[in-house]
DOLUMZA-597110 format. One record per residue: residue number from 1; residue in three letters; x, y negated, z of N, C-alpha, C in turn. Coordinates in steps of 0.05 Angstrom, whole numbers, always signed. Each point is the difference from the previous one (the first is absolute). Example, Ala and Ser with C-alpha at 12.3 -4.5 7.8 and 13.67 -1.06 7.14 Angstrom:
# residues 2
  num  residu    n.px    n.py    n.pz   ca.px   ca.py   ca.pz    c.px    c.py    c.pz
    1     Ala    +264    +114    +156     -18     -24      +0     +18     -24      +0
    2     Ser      -7     -21     -14     +16     -24      +1     -15     -22     +14
END
This chain:
# residues 114
  num  residu    n.px    n.py    n.pz   ca.px   ca.py   ca.pz    c.px    c.py    c.pz
    1     Met    -441    -629    -522     +19      -2     +21      -8     +18     +23
    2     Ile     +20     +13     +13      -5     +19     +21      -5     -16     +26
    3     Pro     -22      +7     +14      -6     -14     +25     +24      +4     +20
    4     Gly      +6     -21     +15     +22      +1     +19     +27      -1     -13
    5     Gly      +2      -8     -24     +26      -3     -13     +14     +26      -6
    6     Gly     -15     +22      -3     +12     +26      -7     +11     +14     +24
    7     Gln      -4     -10     +24     +10     +13     +24     -17     +24      +7
    8     Pro     +13     +22      +9     -16     +24      +8     -19      -7     +23
    9     Asn     -21     +15      +1     -19      -3     +21     +12      +8     +27
   10     Met      +0     -19     +19     +13      +5     +26     -12     +23     +14
   11     Gln     -26      +4      -2     -14     +22     +13     +11     +27     -11
   12     Gln      +4      +1     -26     +11     +25     -13     +28      +5     +11
   13     Leu     +16     -21      +2     +28      +3     +10      +0     +11     +28
   14     Leu     -18     -11     +17      -1      +9     +27      -9     +29      +2
   15     Gln     -19      +8     -17     -10     +27      +0     +22     +19      -9
   16     Gln     +16      -8     -21     +22     +17      -9     +21      +2     +22
   17     Ala      +7     -22     +14     +19      +1     +21      -9     +18     +23
   18     Gln     -26      -1      +7     -11     +16     +21      +1     +30      -8
   19     Lys      -6      +6     -25      +1     +28      -9     +28     +10      +1
   20     Met     +20     -16      -8     +28      +8      +1      +8      +6     +29
   21     Gln      -9     -17     +19      +6      +4     +28     -12     +27     +10
   22     Gln     -24      +5      -8     -13     +25      +8     +14     +24     -12
   23     Asp      +8      -2     -26     +15     +22     -13     +26      +4     +14
   24     Leu     +14     -21      +7     +26      +2     +14      -4     +13     +27
   25     Ala     -20      -9     +15      -5     +12     +27      -6     +30      -3
   26     Arg     -16      +7     -20      -7     +28      -4     +25     +17      -7
   27     Ala     +17     -11     -17     +25     +14      -8     +18      +3     +24
   28     Gln      +2     -21     +17     +17      +2     +24     -10     +21     +19
   29     Glu     -27      +1      +3     -11     +21     +17      +6     +28     -10
   30     Glu      -3      +3     -27      +7     +26     -12     +29      +7      +6
   31     Leu     +18     -19      -3     +28      +5      +6      +4      +9     +29
   32     Ala     -13     -14     +18      +4      +7     +28     -10     +28      +6
   33     Asn     -19     +10     -16     -11     +27      +5     +13     +22     -17
   34     Thr     +19      -8     -18     +13     +20     -17     +28      +5     +11
   35     Glu      +6     +26      +2     +27      +8     +10     +17     +11     -23
   36     Val     +26      -7      +2     +19     +10     -20     +24     +11     +16
   37     Asp     +14     +19     -12     +22     +14     +13     +27      -8     -13
   38     Gly     +20      +4     +16     +28      -1     -10     +15     +21     +15
   39     Gln     +21     +11     -13     +15     +21     +13     +30      -4      -5
   40     Ala     +15     +14     +17     +29      +0      -3     +11     +27      +8
   41     Gly     +24      +6      -9     +13     +25      +8     -15     +24     -12
   42     Gly     -10      -3     -24     -15     +22     -13     -25      +8     +15
   43     Gly     -12     -20     +14     -25      +5     +14      +4      +6     +30
   44     Leu     +24      -1     +10      +5      +4     +28     -13     -21     +17
   45     Val      -1     -24     -10     -13     -22     +14     -21     -13     -19
   46     Lys     -24      -2     +10     -22     -12     -16     -12     -23     +16
   47     Ala      -4     -22     -14     -13     -23     +13     -25      -6     -16
   48     Thr     -21      -8     +15     -25      -7     -12      -6     -29      +9
   49     Val      -5     -17     -20      -8     -28      +5     -27      -5     -14
   50     Asn     -14     -21     +10     -24      -7     -14      +8     -19     -23
   51     Gly     -19      -7     -16      +6     -17     -23     +11     -28      +7
   52     Ser      -3      -8     +25     +10     -25     +10     +28      +2     +11
   53     Gly     +11     +25      +0     +27      +5      +9      +3      +6     +30
   54     Glu     -23      +5     +13      +1      +7     +29      +5     +29      +3
   55     Leu     +21      +7     +16      +7     +28      +5     -22     +14     +15
   56     Arg     -10     +22     -11     -23     +14     +12      +8     +27     +11
   57     Ala     +21     +13     -12      +8     +26     +10     +29      +5      -9
   58     Leu     +13     +17     +16     +28      +7      -5      +3     +30      +7
   59     Lys      +8     +16     -20      +3     +29      +5     +30      +6      -4
   60     Ile     +11     +14     +20     +28      +8      -1      +2     +30      +2
   61     Asp     +11     +12     -20      +4     +29      +0     +21      +6     +21
   62     Pro      -4     +21     +17     +20      +6     +21     +28      +5     -12
   63     Lys      +2      +9     -25     +26      +4     -12     +16     -26      -3
   64     Ala     -14     -23      +1     +13     -26      -3     +12      -9     +26
   65     Val      -7     +13     +22      +9      -9     +27     +25     +15      +8
   66     Asp     +22     -15      +2     +26     +10      +9      +8     -19     +22
   67     Pro      +0      +9     +26      +7     -17     +22     +28     -12      -3
   68     Glu     +17     +13     -15     +27     -10      -4      +2     -21     -22
   69     Asp     -22      -3     -16      +1     -19     -22     -27     -14      -3
   70     Thr      -6     -17     +20     -25     -16      -1      +2     -22     -21
   71     Glu     +23      -7      -8      +4     -22     -20     -12      +8     -27
   72     Thr      +4     +26      -8     -11      +9     -25     -31      +1      +1
   73     Leu     -11      +8     +23     -28      +0      +3     -12     -28      -2
   74     Ala     +14     -19     +13      -9     -28      -1      +0     -10     -29
   75     Asp     +21      +7     -15      +2      -7     -29     -23     +12     -16
   76     Leu      -6     +25      +6     -23     +13     -15     -26     -13      +7
   77     Ile      -4      -8     +25     -25     -13      +8      -2     -27     -15
   78     Leu     +22     -15      +0      -1     -26     -13      -5      +3     -30
   79     Ala     +12     +20     -13      -4      +5     -28     -29      +8      -6
   80     Ala     -11     +17     +17     -28      +8      -5     -19     -23      +3
   81     Val      +4     -17     +21     -17     -23      +4      +3     -20     -24
   82     His     +25      -3      -8      +5     -18     -23     -14     +10     -25
   83     Ala      +1     +26      -5     -13     +12     -24     -30      -4      +2
   84     Ala     -11      +5     +24     -29      -4      +4      -8     -29      -5
   85     Asn     +16     -19     +10      -6     -28      -5      +2      -8     -29
   86     Glu     +19     +12     -15      +1      -5     -28     -25     +10     -14
   87     Asn     -10     +23      +8     -25     +10     -11     -24     -18      +7
   88     Ala      +1     -10     +24     -22     -19      +9      +1     -25     -17
   89     Gln     +24     -10      -6      +3     -24     -16     -11      +5     -29
   90     Ser      +6     +23     -10     -11      +7     -27     -30      +0      +1
   91     Leu     -11     +11     +21     -29      +2      +3     -12     -29      +2
   92     Gln     +14     -17     +15      -9     -28      +3      +0     -14     -27
   93     Gln     +20      +5     -16      +1     -13     -27     -23     +10     -17
   94     Gln      -6     +26      +2     -22     +11     -16     -27     -12      +8
   95     Lys      -4      -2     +27     -25     -10     +10      -3     -30      +0
   96     Leu     +21     -14      +6      -1     -29      +3     +11     -15     -24
   97     Gly     +15     +13     -17     +13     -14     -22     -20     -16     -17
   98     Pro     -21     +12     -10     -19     -15     -16     -13     -23     +15
   99     Leu      -4      +4     +26     -13     -21     +16     +20     -23      +5
  100     Ala     +25      +7      +6     +21     -20      +5      +5     -16     -25
  101     Gln      +0     +12     -23      +4     -14     -25     -23     -21      -4
  102     Gly     -23      +7     +10     -22     -18      -3      +1     -24     +19
  103     Leu     +17      +2     +21      +2     -21     +19     +23     -20      -6
  104     Gly     +18      +7     -17     +23     -18      -5      +7      -1     -29
  105     Gly     +13     -21      -8     +10      -3     -27     -19      +5     -22
  106     Gly     -18     -18      -6     -20      +5     -20     -21     +18     +12
  107     Ser     -13      -9     +20     -16     +15     +18     -23     +16     -12
  108     Gly      -8      -5     -23     -24     +14     -10     -25     -14      +9
  109     Ile      +3     -20     +17     -23     -17      +7      +4     -26     -14
  110     Pro     -15      -5     -21      +4     -25     -16      -2     -24     +18
  111     Gly     +18     -19      -6      -1     -25     +14     +17      -1     +25
  112     Leu      +9     +23     +10     +17      +0     +24     +29      +2      -9
  113     Pro     +18     -17     +10     +27      -1      -9     +18     +22      +9
  114     Phe      -8     +16     +20     +19     +20     +11      -3     +26     -13
END
């Protein structure tokens, strides 16, 4: 008969959970320090965000600036920021996906229901 009725060692579970937290924190820090770009208008507007989706830089080619048509410029800026954020989300999935899968739905930590 297995001591403790076959239940996993609580100390091991806590160590695994702590390691997952550390891995998650490390991945989040890497995301915050990684920058990704998005562009619109064939590169006339470029947005740079970090892996967390925070806007870090915006470059606008002078050719994109038409005082008579600021609406198009605004659309290009929005599109570039949106593209950069999509790239950041892809990066988040790459970095955090395996860790997030470990935290929910069949956690990978035996004995924990989430």
